[in-house]
KOLKOLMAR-892324 format. One record per residue: residue number from 1; x, y, z of N, C-alpha, C in turn. Coordinates in pm, whole numbers, plus 32768, in hexadecimal, padded with zeros to 4 digits. Layout:
N
{NUM, {X, Y, Z}, {X, Y, Z}, {X, Y, Z}}
...
***
This chain:
177
{1, {4006, D252, 77D1}, {408A, D236, 779E}, {40D8, D1ED, 780B}}
{2, {4125, D188, 77E4}, {4171, D13A, 7846}, {41F4, D180, 7867}}
{3, {4236, D14F, 78D0}, {42B7, D188, 78F8}, {4320, D177, 788B}}
{4, {4319, D104, 7843}, {437A, D0ED, 77D8}, {4369, D153, 7768}}
{5, {42EB, D175, 7744}, {42D4, D1D6, 76DB}, {4308, D25F, 7705}}
{6, {42F0, D284, 7783}, {4321, D305, 77B6}, {43BA, D307, 77B2}}
{7, {43F8, D29B, 77DE}, {448A, D295, 77E0}, {44C3, D2A0, 7753}}
{8, {4487, D257, 76F4}, {44B6, D25D, 766A}, {44A8, D2EA, 7632}}
{9, {4437, D32A, 764F}, {441F, D3B1, 7620}, {4485, D413, 765A}}
{10, {44A1, D404, 76DC}, {4503, D45B, 771D}, {458E, D446, 76E2}}
{11, {45B2, D3C8, 76C7}, {4635, D3AA, 768E}, {4640, D3E8, 7603}}
{12, {45D5, D3DA, 75B0}, {45D7, D415, 752B}, {45E7, D4AC, 7532}}
{13, {45A0, D4EC, 7592}, {45AB, D57D, 75A3}, {4638, D5A4, 75CB}}
{14, {4674, D559, 7629}, {46FD, D576, 7654}, {4760, D564, 75E2}}
{15, {474B, D4F6, 7592}, {47A4, D4DF, 7520}, {4797, D551, 74BB}}
{16, {471D, D57D, 74A3}, {4705, D5EA, 7445}, {4748, D66A, 7475}}
{17, {4739, D688, 74F7}, {4778, D6FF, 752F}, {4810, D6F3, 7528}}
{18, {4844, D67C, 753F}, {48D3, D665, 7538}, {4905, D67E, 74AA}}
{19, {48BA, D64C, 7444}, {48E1, D662, 73B9}, {48DF, D6F6, 7397}}
{20, {4879, D741, 73C9}, {4873, D7D1, 73B0}, {48EA, D817, 73ED}}
{21, {4910, D7EF, 7467}, {4982, D82B, 74AB}, {4A01, D810, 745C}}
{22, {4A10, D793, 742C}, {4A87, D772, 73DD}, {4A89, D7C1, 735B}}
{23, {4A17, D7D1, 731C}, {4A0F, D81F, 72A1}, {4A36, D8AF, 72BD}}
{24, {4A03, D8EA, 732B}, {4A28, D973, 734F}, {4ABE, D97D, 7368}}
{25, {4AF6, D91C, 73B0}, {4B86, D91D, 73CB}, {4BD4, D915, 734A}}
{26, {4BA8, D8BE, 72EE}, {4BEE, D8B0, 726E}, {4BE8, D932, 721E}}
{27, {4B74, D975, 721D}, {4B6B, D9F2, 71D1}, {4BC0, DA5E, 7212}}
{28, {4BC9, DA5E, 7297}, {4C20, DABF, 72DA}, {4CB1, DAA2, 72B7}}
{29, {4CD7, DA21, 72B7}, {4D5F, D9FC, 7292}, {4D7A, DA24, 7202}}
{30, {4D1A, DA0A, 71A9}, {4D2A, DA2C, 711D}, {4D3D, DAC2, 710C}}
{31, {4CEB, DB12, 7152}, {4CF5, DBA3, 714A}, {4D7C, DBD2, 717E}}
{32, {4DA8, DB98, 71ED}, {4E28, DBBC, 7227}, {4E99, DB95, 71C9}}
{33, {4E91, DB1E, 718E}, {4EF6, DAF1, 7130}, {4EF7, DB4B, 70B6}}
{34, {4E7E, DB70, 7085}, {4E74, DBC8, 7013}, {4EB7, DC4E, 7031}}
{35, {4EA0, DC83, 70AA}, {4EDC, DD01, 70D2}, {4F74, DCF6, 70D4}}
{36, {4FA6, DC87, 710A}, {5037, DC73, 710E}, {506F, DC6E, 7080}}
{37, {5027, DC2C, 7024}, {5054, DC27, 6F99}, {5054, DCB1, 6F5A}}
{38, {4FEE, DD03, 6F77}, {4FE9, DD8A, 6F3F}, {505E, DDDD, 6F73}}
{39, {507E, DDCE, 6FF3}, {50EE, DE1A, 702C}, {5172, DDED, 6FEE}}
{40, {517D, DD6E, 6FCB}, {51F8, DD37, 6F91}, {51FB, DD4A, 6EF9}}
{41, {518D, DD2A, 6EB6}, {518A, DD29, 6E23}, {5159, DDAB, 6DE6}}
{42, {5118, DE00, 6E34}, {50E6, DE7F, 6E02}, {5054, DE79, 6DDA}}
{43, {5019, DEEF, 6DC9}, {4F8A, DEFA, 6DAB}, {4F6D, DF0A, 6D17}}
{44, {4FD4, DF15, 6CC4}, {4FC2, DF38, 6C38}, {4F6A, DED5, 6BEA}}
{45, {4F62, DE59, 6C14}, {4F11, DDF6, 6BCB}, {4E92, DDCF, 6C15}}
{46, {4E79, DE0C, 6C86}, {4E05, DDE8, 6CD7}, {4D90, DE45, 6CB6}}
{47, {4D1A, DE0C, 6CA7}, {4CA1, DE59, 6C89}, {4C53, DE6D, 6D0B}}
{48, {4C54, DEE6, 6D42}, {4C08, DF05, 6DBA}, {4B76, DF19, 6D94}}
{49, {4B1C, DF04, 6DF2}, {4A8C, DF10, 6DD8}, {4A66, DF9D, 6DAA}}
{50, {4AA1, E003, 6DE8}, {4A83, E08D, 6DC4}, {4AED, E0C4, 6D67}}
{51, {4AC1, E100, 6CFB}, {4B1D, E143, 6C9F}, {4B2F, E1D4, 6CCF}}
{52, {4B86, E21C, 6C8E}, {4B98, E2AA, 6CAC}, {4B14, E2F4, 6C98}}
{53, {4ACD, E2D7, 6C2C}, {4A4C, E31A, 6C13}, {49E5, E2F7, 6C7E}}
{54, {49E4, E279, 6CAB}, {4989, E252, 6D18}, {49A8, E2A2, 6D96}}
{55, {4A29, E2AF, 6DB5}, {4A52, E2FA, 6E2D}, {4A2C, E38D, 6E1F}}
{56, {4A3C, E3C4, 6DA9}, {4A16, E450, 6D8F}, {4980, E462, 6DA8}}
{57, {492F, E408, 6D72}, {489E, E410, 6D86}, {4879, E3FF, 6E1A}}
{58, {48BA, E3A3, 6E5E}, {489F, E38C, 6EED}, {48C2, E40A, 6F3D}}
{59, {4931, E44A, 6F1B}, {4959, E4C7, 6F5B}, {48ED, E531, 6F46}}
{60, {48C3, E542, 6EC9}, {485F, E5A8, 6EAA}, {47DB, E58C, 6EF2}}
{61, {47B2, E50E, 6EFB}, {4738, E4EA, 6F43}, {4747, E506, 6FD9}}
{62, {47BD, E4EC, 700F}, {47D4, E4FE, 709E}, {47D6, E591, 70C3}}
{63, {481A, E5E2, 7074}, {4824, E672, 7090}, {47A1, E6B8, 706E}}
{64, {475E, E68B, 7005}, {46DB, E6BE, 6FDC}, {46DA, E756, 6FCB}}
{65, {4736, E785, 6F77}, {473F, E813, 6F59}, {4754, E820, 6EC2}}
{66, {46FB, E866, 6E7E}, {4702, E873, 6DEC}, {477E, E8C0, 6DBE}}
{67, {47B6, E913, 6E13}, {4827, E968, 6DED}, {48AF, E92C, 6E13}}
{68, {48AF, E8B0, 6E3F}, {492C, E872, 6E6C}, {4987, E854, 6DF4}}
{69, {4A07, E869, 6E08}, {4A6B, E847, 6DA3}, {4AD4, E7F1, 6DE8}}
{70, {4B09, E790, 6D9F}, {4B6D, E736, 6DD9}, {4BF8, E767, 6DB1}}
{71, {4C50, E76F, 6E14}, {4CD7, E79E, 6DF7}, {4D41, E730, 6E04}}
{72, {4D1D, E6C0, 6E44}, {4D82, E659, 6E5B}, {4D41, E5D4, 6E7D}}
{73, {4D7D, E568, 6E4D}, {4D52, E4E1, 6E71}, {4DCF, E492, 6E93}}
{74, {4DCD, E451, 6F05}, {4E3D, E3FF, 6F32}, {4E0B, E370, 6F3F}}
{75, {4E56, E30E, 6F0D}, {4E33, E281, 6F1C}, {4EA2, E23E, 6F6A}}
{76, {4E7D, E206, 6FDE}, {4EE2, E1CE, 7038}, {4EA1, E161, 708B}}
{77, {4EED, E12D, 70EB}, {4EB2, E0CB, 7146}, {4ED7, E0ED, 71D6}}
{78, {4E82, E0C0, 7230}, {4E98, E0D0, 72BF}, {4E7E, E049, 72FE}}
{79, {4EE8, E006, 7328}, {4EDE, DF81, 7365}, {4E8C, DF20, 7311}}
{80, {4EA6, DF20, 728E}, {4E65, DEC0, 7236}, {4DE2, DEEE, 71FA}}
{81, {4DAF, DF61, 7221}, {4D34, DF96, 71E6}, {4D5B, E000, 717F}}
{82, {4D42, DFE0, 7102}, {4D61, E03F, 7097}, {4CEE, E0A3, 708D}}
{83, {4D12, E121, 7078}, {4CAD, E18B, 7078}, {4CD2, E1FA, 7017}}
{84, {4C6A, E244, 6FF0}, {4C7A, E2C1, 6FA7}, {4C67, E330, 700E}}
{85, {4CC0, E390, 700E}, {4CAD, E408, 705D}, {4C98, E479, 6FFA}}
{86, {4C1D, E4AB, 6FF5}, {4BF8, E511, 6F94}, {4BEE, E597, 6FDD}}
{87, {4C33, E5FB, 6FA9}, {4C31, E680, 6FE5}, {4BF4, E6E1, 6F80}}
{88, {4B90, E72A, 6FAE}, {4B4D, E78B, 6F58}, {4B36, E80D, 6FA1}}
{89, {4AFD, E86D, 6F5A}, {4AEA, E8F2, 6F94}, {4A74, E938, 6F53}}
{90, {4A41, E99B, 6F99}, {49E4, E9FB, 6F60}, {4A18, EA85, 6F87}}
{91, {49C6, EAEC, 6F82}, {49F7, EB74, 6F9F}, {4A28, EB86, 702E}}
{92, {49F1, EB39, 708C}, {4A12, EB51, 7119}, {4A4E, EADA, 7163}}
{93, {4A3E, EA60, 7130}, {4A69, E9EB, 717B}, {4ABD, E98A, 7128}}
{94, {4B0C, E93B, 7171}, {4B52, E8CA, 7135}, {4B16, E84C, 7170}}
{95, {4B04, E7E6, 711C}, {4AC7, E768, 7146}, {4B2A, E6F8, 712B}}
{96, {4B35, E69E, 718A}, {4B91, E62D, 717F}, {4B43, E5AF, 71A4}}
{97, {4B32, E554, 7143}, {4AE3, E4DB, 7159}, {4B38, E462, 7135}}
{98, {4B43, E403, 7194}, {4B89, E385, 717D}, {4B21, E31A, 715F}}
{99, {4B35, E2D0, 70F1}, {4AD4, E26E, 70C1}, {4B19, E1E8, 70AE}}
{100, {4AE6, E17F, 70EE}, {4B1C, E0F8, 70E0}, {4B13, E0CF, 704C}}
{101, {4B83, E0A3, 7013}, {4B89, E082, 6F84}, {4B41, E000, 6F62}}
{102, {4B23, DFAF, 6FC4}, {4ADC, DF31, 6FAB}, {4A47, DF3A, 6FCB}}
{103, {4A25, DF7B, 703A}, {4999, DF7C, 7068}, {494E, DFFD, 7049}}
{104, {4997, E068, 7031}, {4959, E0EA, 701C}, {4932, E12F, 709E}}
{105, {4953, E0F1, 710E}, {4933, E12B, 7191}, {4982, E1AC, 71A7}}
{106, {493E, E210, 71E1}, {4981, E28D, 7203}, {49CE, E275, 7285}}
{107, {4A52, E27F, 727E}, {4AA8, E267, 72F2}, {4AC1, E2E6, 7342}}
{108, {4AB9, E358, 72FC}, {4AD3, E3D7, 733D}, {4A92, E445, 72EA}}
{109, {4A5E, E4AA, 732D}, {4A1D, E519, 72E8}, {4A3B, E597, 7337}}
{110, {4A92, E5ED, 7301}, {4ABA, E668, 7346}, {4A96, E6E2, 72F3}}
{111, {4A7B, E74E, 733A}, {4A62, E7CE, 72F8}, {4AA8, E839, 734A}}
{112, {4AEE, E893, 7306}, {4B2F, E904, 7348}, {4B2D, E97D, 72ED}}
{113, {4B47, E9F0, 7326}, {4B48, EA6C, 72D8}, {4BB5, EA68, 726F}}
{114, {4B93, EA91, 71F5}, {4BF2, EA97, 7186}, {4C39, EB1D, 718B}}
{115, {4CBF, EB19, 7184}, {4D07, EB97, 718A}, {4D6F, EBA8, 711C}}
{116, {4D7A, EB48, 70C2}, {4DD9, EB59, 7054}, {4D91, EB56, 6FCE}}
{117, {4DD7, EB7A, 6F69}, {4D9F, EB7D, 6EE2}, {4DB7, EAF6, 6E9F}}
{118, {4D57, EA9D, 6EA8}, {4D64, EA18, 6E6F}, {4D3E, EA18, 6DDB}}
{119, {4D75, E9B7, 6D94}, {4D56, E9A6, 6D06}, {4D10, E920, 6CF6}}
{120, {4C9E, E922, 6CB1}, {4C4E, E8A9, 6C9F}, {4C8A, E84F, 6C33}}
{121, {4C7A, E7CC, 6C47}, {4CA1, E76A, 6BE3}, {4C32, E75F, 6B7A}}
{122, {4C57, E751, 6AFD}, {4BF9, E740, 6A8F}, {4BF7, E6AC, 6A69}}
{123, {4B9D, E660, 6AA7}, {4B9F, E5CF, 6A9A}, {4B87, E59D, 6A0B}}
{124, {4B3F, E5E7, 69BB}, {4B24, E5B8, 6933}, {4BA1, E5BD, 68DB}}
{125, {4C0A, E5FF, 6909}, {4C86, E60A, 68BC}, {4CFA, E5BA, 68F8}}
{126, {4CDE, E56F, 6962}, {4D48, E52E, 69AE}, {4D4D, E498, 6991}}
{127, {4DC7, E464, 698A}, {4DDD, E3D4, 697A}, {4DA2, E38A, 69F2}}
{128, {4D85, E30B, 69DE}, {4D5C, E2B8, 6A4F}, {4DD8, E298, 6AA2}}
{129, {4DC5, E274, 6B1F}, {4E39, E24A, 6B70}, {4E83, E1D3, 6B31}}
{130, {4E38, E178, 6AF2}, {4E77, E104, 6AB2}, {4ED5, E130, 6A41}}
{131, {4EAA, E193, 69F2}, {4EFF, E1C7, 6986}, {4F7C, E20A, 69BF}}
{132, {4F6B, E255, 6A2B}, {4FDD, E299, 6A69}, {503F, E234, 6AA5}}
{133, {5009, E1CB, 6AE6}, {5061, E164, 6B1E}, {50AE, E11E, 6AAE}}
{134, {506B, E101, 6A40}, {50AD, E0C0, 69CD}, {511D, E119, 6998}}
{135, {5101, E19B, 6989}, {5167, E1FA, 695A}, {51E0, E1FA, 69B9}}
{136, {51C5, E1FA, 6A3A}, {5232, E1FB, 6A9D}, {5283, E17A, 6A94}}
{137, {5240, E109, 6A8A}, {5287, E088, 6A87}, {52D8, E077, 6A07}}
{138, {52B1, E0BC, 699D}, {5300, E0B8, 6921}, {5385, E101, 6930}}
{139, {5394, E150, 699B}, {540E, E19E, 69B0}, {5471, E15B, 6A0F}}
{140, {544A, E0EC, 6A4C}, {54A1, E0AB, 6AAF}, {54A8, E014, 6A94}}
{141, {5510, DFD7, 6ACA}, {551D, DF45, 6AC3}, {54DD, DF07, 6B3E}}
{142, {548F, DEA0, 6B2A}, {5452, DE53, 6B98}, {5406, DEAB, 6BFA}}
{143, {53BD, DF0C, 6BC7}, {5372, DF67, 6C1D}, {52F2, DF29, 6C51}}
{144, {52CF, DF50, 6CCB}, {5252, DF26, 6D0B}, {5218, DFA0, 6D52}}
{145, {5199, DFB8, 6D3F}, {5158, E031, 6D73}, {5119, E014, 6DFB}}
{146, {5131, E070, 6E5B}, {50F0, E061, 6EDD}, {5082, E0C7, 6EF4}}
{147, {507C, E130, 6EA4}, {5013, E195, 6EB1}, {502A, E205, 6E4E}}
{148, {4FCE, E265, 6E4D}, {4FDB, E2D6, 6DF3}, {4F90, E34E, 6E29}}
{149, {4FB4, E3C2, 6DF4}, {4F70, E43F, 6E15}, {4F5A, E48D, 6D94}}
{150, {4EE3, E4C2, 6D85}, {4EC0, E516, 6D12}, {4EAA, E5A2, 6D48}}
{151, {4EF6, E602, 6D15}, {4EEF, E68A, 6D49}, {4F18, E6EF, 6CDE}}
{152, {4F06, E76C, 6CFC}, {4F39, E7D9, 6CA8}, {4FB9, E809, 6CE7}}
{153, {501F, E814, 6C94}, {509E, E847, 6CC4}, {50C8, E8B6, 6C64}}
{154, {50D0, E930, 6C97}, {50F2, E9A3, 6C44}, {5093, E9B1, 6BCD}}
{155, {5012, E999, 6BE5}, {4FAE, E9A8, 6B7D}, {4FA6, E935, 6B1A}}
{156, {4FEC, E8C9, 6B35}, {4FF1, E855, 6ADB}, {4FC5, E7D8, 6B27}}
{157, {4F65, E78E, 6AF0}, {4F36, E712, 6B2F}, {4FA0, E6A5, 6B1F}}
{158, {4FC2, E665, 6B8E}, {5025, E5F9, 6B8B}, {4FF7, E586, 6BE5}}
{159, {502A, E511, 6BC3}, {5022, E49D, 6C1C}, {50AB, E48D, 6C5A}}
{160, {50AF, E47C, 6CDC}, {512B, E454, 6D1D}, {5118, E3C0, 6D3C}}
{161, {5166, E36C, 6CFC}, {515C, E2DC, 6D0B}, {51C3, E2AE, 6D71}}
{162, {5193, E273, 6DDF}, {51EB, E240, 6E48}, {5210, E1B0, 6E26}}
{163, {5291, E197, 6E17}, {52C3, E113, 6DF2}, {52FF, E0CE, 6E6B}}
{164, {52F5, E04A, 6E6B}, {5330, DFF8, 6ED6}, {53C6, DFF1, 6EBF}}
{165, {5415, E016, 6F23}, {54A7, E00F, 6F21}, {54E8, E060, 6EB1}}
{166, {54A2, E0C6, 6E80}, {54DA, E120, 6E1A}, {54A6, E1AC, 6E34}}
{167, {54E6, E20E, 6DF4}, {54B9, E298, 6E02}, {5431, E2AB, 6DBF}}
{168, {53E1, E305, 6DF7}, {5360, E327, 6DBC}, {5377, E36A, 6D34}}
{169, {5314, E35C, 6CDD}, {531A, E39B, 6C59}, {52A4, E3F9, 6C46}}
{170, {52BE, E46A, 6C05}, {5253, E4C6, 6BDF}, {5231, E4AD, 6B4D}}
{171, {51B0, E497, 6B34}, {517F, E47A, 6AAE}, {5119, E4E5, 6A89}}
{172, {5125, E523, 6A13}, {50BE, E584, 69E9}, {5035, E540, 69E9}}
{173, {4FD0, E585, 6A1C}, {4F4D, E548, 6A2B}, {4EF2, E55D, 69B3}}
{174, {4F0E, E5C1, 6961}, {4EB6, E5D9, 68EE}, {4EC9, E56B, 6886}}
{175, {4E5C, E545, 6847}, {4E5C, E4D7, 67E7}, {4EBB, E4EF, 6772}}
{176, {4EC9, E569, 6747}, {4F1A, E586, 66D1}, {4FAC, E5A1, 66F0}}
{177, {4FD6, E592, 676D}, {5063, E5A9, 6791}, {50B0, E527, 6796}}
***
């Protein structure tokens, strides 16, 4: 191979690497811009890769205990990373698992002794987060959702919908409420 062929090949490789770097930079900018839009416009219309059911299954796979019951799910963000924080329990322990809402990566996995009387959520009877967000937005003008929490409060399953620049709303979580 001549020096010219080597030089041309090296230039093509450098150009290719440069294009890959630009593509990576553009996707990072796009992701960052998308995050800024979610913080400004709200999450109510955005479809995350993991659904509530996906997060529930990921939690159950991570904890790997047949007797585990889920008592709370929180959906929030930390510096632009949206996540599900699923809290469950068995007879002796409480489990807290944070799951990236886009990648499914386990961000945190904690276990500690359970000392209170928790009440399990009955997922087959609960509205989807999208339904709860829609119910909440029907109660306010120009509402935008920044996060939500699904929990039992006084023996009743509720969604607490966190709104941007407005007070949070509690929405009954059962489908028939």
